[in-house]
N, C-alpha and C positions, 0 to 999 in steps of 0.2 A: 504493499500499499504506499503510495506517495504522499499522503496527507500528514503534514507536520503540524499545521495550524491547531488541529484538534488534540494535540498531545503535548503542547507547550503553554506556558503562561508567562507573560512578560510583565515585569514590575519596574517602576521607576527607581533607580538607584542613585544617580547623580544627575539632576535636571541641567538642561542647557541653562547657561546663566552668563552673566558679565564675566569677562575674562578675569582670571586670577593674576594679580600683578606683584605678588609677594611670596612668602614661603608659608603661607597659612594652609594647613593640610585641608584637602578636599575630602570630605567624609560622606559616604553613602547613607541612604536610609537603611534601617535594619530590616533585613530580609527574613521572613518567616518561611521555612522550608517545610513545614507541616503539610503532609499530604503529597509530597513530591520526593523522588529518590535521586534527583540530580539538580545541580545549580551551576551555572556558568555566568560570570560577570563579564560583559561585552563593553569595552571602553572605546569611545569614540573620540578621536584626538582632532581638534582643529588647528588653527595657526598657533605655533609655540614660538613667540618672537624673541625671547631672550637667547643670546648667542652661546651661553654655557650653562643653561639650566638643566638639571636632571629631576626626574620624577620617580620616586620609589613607591611601589605598590605593596600594600600589606592587606592580609585578610584576618579578621578576628572572628571568634565564634564563642557561643555560650548558650546557656539554658534559660537565662533571665530575659524577659521580653524587652528590657531597657538596656540589655547587655552590661549590667552592672558587674557581671562575672566574666567579662570579656578576656579571652587569652588569644595569643597568636596561634593560628592554625598551623600544626605541624606540616612539614613538607609531604609526609605520607598521605595527608588528607586533602592534598591539592592535586588537580590535574593540570599539568604545566608547570611552570616555575614562576615565582615572584620576579626573578630577574628577567624572564622573557615577557612578563606583563608590564614591566617598568619601561620607561622610555626617556628621551632627552630631546633637547632643542632641535635636533635635526629630523625629528619624526613627524613633522607636519602631516595633517590629514591622513594619518594611519589608523589602524584599529589594533586593539589588544584584547586577549581573553585570558581569564584564569578560572578554573573550575574547582568547585568544592565537592568533596566526597565524604566528609566527616559525618558524625552521628549527632552533633548539636542541632538544637532547633533553630537558632538565630545567628545570622552571619552578617558581616558588615565589611565593606571594602574602604580602604583609605589610600589616597594619592597624596604623598608628601614631596612638595617642591623643595629644591635646594638651589641657590644661586639664581633665583627667578626674580628679576626686576623688570621683565617684560610682561606682555600679555600672553596668557596661556588659556585656551579654550579646551575644556574637558567635560565630557558627560559619559554617563553609563547606564546600561539597563542591566537587570538581573533576569536571565532566562531560567525558568523553572521547568523541568521535564520529568518524564517518567512518572506521571501522576498515578496515585493509587486508584483513582476513579477517573474513567474518561467516557466519552469526550468531554472536554472542559468547556465552560460557558465562554462566550465570545468577549465579554467585558474583561478588560485589563485595566490595572491601576498602576 
């Protein structure tokens, strides 16, 4: 079967917004993976103006809805690597991904700039898949 639309659910992680022009971390929404067996964060990079900026990607997880128990996700619970999901000033208009296969209910993505004094446009979605019950409703949040 070629139908992917009825077996995935998309959730806003990092909304498109004004460019980040400093080193303030860009933190995603907390993603609830309940009811799904897979999660991948898809990062959409726009213009990255600064000539020496780097952007480190990290993923935290926990069981508290507010992630007050957040801990860094071990490499064994990621598909892909944090290094491959991270990027720098030369990666304008590219895409990155990092998957989560851990057992915690809540997950969050953080992009932390360094040496960023120019404009950086970054957004992300969380793609949830392998639902316990399908087909999924067409409404996405």
